[in-house]
N, C-alpha and C positions, 0 to 999 in steps of 0.2 A: 933583622926579622921585623922589627917595628916599622921601619921605613917601608919595607916591602908590603906589609899589611896596609899601611896608610895609602900607598900608591894604588893597591888593588881596590880598596874601598872607594877611593875617589873615582877611579875609572868605572867601577860598577855603578855608582850613582849616576854618572853622566850617561851611561849606556841605557838607563831605565827609560822605557818608552814615554812615560808620563813627563819626563823632563828632558826630552831630546833637545839638543843645543839650538836648533832653528825653530823650535816651537814657540808660537806666540800665545796660543790658547792652551791652558793646562787641561789634561784629560785623565781622569782617575777611574773610569768605568770601562769594564770589559763588556762590549755589546753582545758578545757570544754567550755570556753567562745568563742562565735562567734565574731570575729573581722571583721569589714568592711575593704575590701582591694580595694580602688579605683584604677582604671586602669590609670596609668600614664606613660605607655610605650612610649608615644609620646613626652615626655619631650626632648627638644633639648640638655639639659645639666643637670647633677646633680652634682654640685660642693659643696663639704663639706669644710667649713672653720674651721681651727684649729690653734693651736699655736705650739711652739717648746719647751715650758718650763713647761710641766706637765708630767714628767716621772712617771711611765712607759706607760702613755696613749698616749702622743704625745711628740716627742723629735727628735733630730738629732743624727744619729749614727756616727761612726768614719769617715765615708766617706762623711758626710754632707747630708745623705739621711734622709728624714722624715720617721720615723718608730714609732711603738707603738701599743698598744691595740686599740686605737681609729682609727688608720690608717687601720688596718686589719678589724676592725668592719665596717668601712665605705665601704670598698670594698665588704665585704660580703653582706651588705645591697643592694648595687648596683646589685650584682649577683642575689639576691632574687627578685629584682624588674625588672630583665631583662634589666638593664640599664648599663651594663658593658661598652658598646661602648662609652657612653657619661659621664662616671664617672670620676670625677676629685677631687683632694684633694689639698688645698692651705693653706699654713701657713702664718699667719699675727700676728702682735703684738696684745696682748689681747685687748687693748682699741680701736682697729680698727675693731674688729669682727662684732659688731652690726651695725655700720655705713656701713660696706661693704655689709652685708646682706640686709639692707634696700635700698642700692643703686643698688641692682641687681647684685652685683659682686659674689654672691654665692647663693645657695638655702637652705643651712642648716649649722648650727654651731654645731660641735662635739668637745667640748673643756672643758667640766666640768662646763658649765654655769648653775648656780643655778636658778631654776624656782621660783623666788620670786614673791610676790603679785604684786609688781611694774612692774616687767618684763612681767608678764602675761597680762598686759594691752598693752604691746608693741609687744610681740612675742607669737607664739603658740609653745607648747612643746610636744614632744613625752612622752610616759610613761617612768618611770625610768627603766633602764636596769641593774643598779648596785647601791647599797647603802653601806654606810660606818657605820658599827656598832661600838658601844663602847664595849671594852673588858677589862676583868681583866687578869693580868698576875701575876703569883706567882711562888715561888720556886717549883721545881718538887717534893720536899719532903713535900710540904705544904698540909694541909687538906682542902683547899678551894674546895668546890663542890656545886652543886645545892641542895637546894635553896640558892643562893649566899647571899641573904639578911640576912640569918641566919649565914652563914659562915663568913661574914665580920664584924659581930657585935663585937665591941670592938677591932677590928684589926686595925693596922696602915696601911692606904692605901695611897700610893703616888699619887699625881695628880698635874698637871701643873697649876700654879696660873692664875686665870682669864679666864681659858678655859671653854668651854661649858661642858667639862667633870667634872670640879670641881663643877659646878652648878648641874649637873646630879647626881653626887655622893652625894652631900649634900641633895638634894631633895628626891632621890629615895632610898638611903641607909643611913638613918639618924642615925643608930646605929654604923656606921663605924667611925673611927677616922681619918679624913683627915690629911695628912702630905703634905704641899704645897711646891712645888719646882718652881724655876724661869724658868727652862729649862727641856725639855724632857730628855736630856742626864744626867743631875744631878739626875733625878728621877730613871732612870734605873741603874745608878751606885750605888745608895743607895740600890736598890733592890738586886743587885748582892752582895753587902757587907752585906746583912742580916739586914740592919738597919730598913727596913719596911717589912711588911708582904706580900704586894702585890702592884701593880700599876694599875691605871685605866686610860685608854686613848683611842685614836682613834685606831680601830682595824687594819687598814692598816699600820699605822706607827709602831705599835707594831709587826705586822707580818714581816715587813722589818728588824726590830731589832732582832727578833727571828731567822731570816734567815741569820744574819750577824755573823761575827767572834767575834765581841766585846762582845756578850752576853755569850760566853763560853757554858757551859752545865748546866747553873743554873736554867733555867726557862721555863715555858710553859704557854699557855692559861689556864685559870681556869674558869669553868662554861661555859655558853653559850653566844652568841652575843646578844647585846641589840640594838634594833632599836626603837627610840622614836623620831619622826619627829621634835617635838618641840626643841629637843636638837641636834640630829644627822643630821637633814636636810632631804630634799626630795629625795636625790640621784642624780645620773647622768642621764641627759636627752639630747635630741637633739632638738635644737631650729630651727624654720622656721619662715617665715614672718606670721604675724597675720592672714592674709586672705588666707593663703595657708593650709587650714585644710586638704585638700585631701592628700597633701604630708605627713603631720604629721600622718594621719591615715595609709597611706601606709607604712611609716617607722615603726609604731607600729606593723603592720602585719609581716613585714620582721624581726623585732627583735624577735618576738615570734617564728617564724619559725627557726631562728638561734639558739634560746635557745632550742627548742624542738629537734633539730637535734643533739644536743650535741656539736655543734661548739662553743657556748659561753663558755661552761665548759672547752673546750680545750684551748681557748684563756686565760681564767681566770687563769688556773693552770700554763700556760706557763709564764705569767707575775707575778703571785703570787704563787710561789711554796709552800709557807707556807700560807694556806688559812686563811683569817681573819674571816671566818664563822665557 
């Protein structure tokens, strides 16, 4: 029964439209849904709070300027809400973000803050605009293909010890043979050397590795992306004060318009030239 449930869950995740196997651009918005868009054009300020240590989302460039996907996305949200004139972005240390929001030093946090059950009692969140799937990577000459749960049966699959991806691999792909590594770099080196059949890890991290020089020409993504919130999380959202529901809804409407216009796809591919979807 456990094996059957694991196979069903894995197949269900692959079948989800947002993570279709051949998709290069993630999509999490239903264009047919009518979203409420509160009028907030009278806001005296819309200041987004972020950090400088979450590349390529928010970071400092060589000139010390705050840049990244989150910075551009925040500006796009301001434009969508006709709040360009009062739009601001401020970087703070991570542990100062929530206190600053609660003290009125900003209106929203755009820094990869996870919407946990505990934080939902303290803050309100937008919908997710990006999620991080788990992915398999194998040698380009390998025969790994969907349905992956069949392809990895009996195969040596590298995974980082103690990671959520190790738990996911053991639970959803019980016929695979996990080979556990202490570090991501050791796992990918073993894959390059042909010591394991594939690796299973965070799609974004694997995409950066595939786009780097150190991987050579050995490998590529195999099969489709897997999004299972219990393992891979709820995705990236924007946080506002708990009683500022109008702003959260307005941000949702702006995010969907940004996605529908193709602008989010442009940003995504600029910062992630190797798509992790």
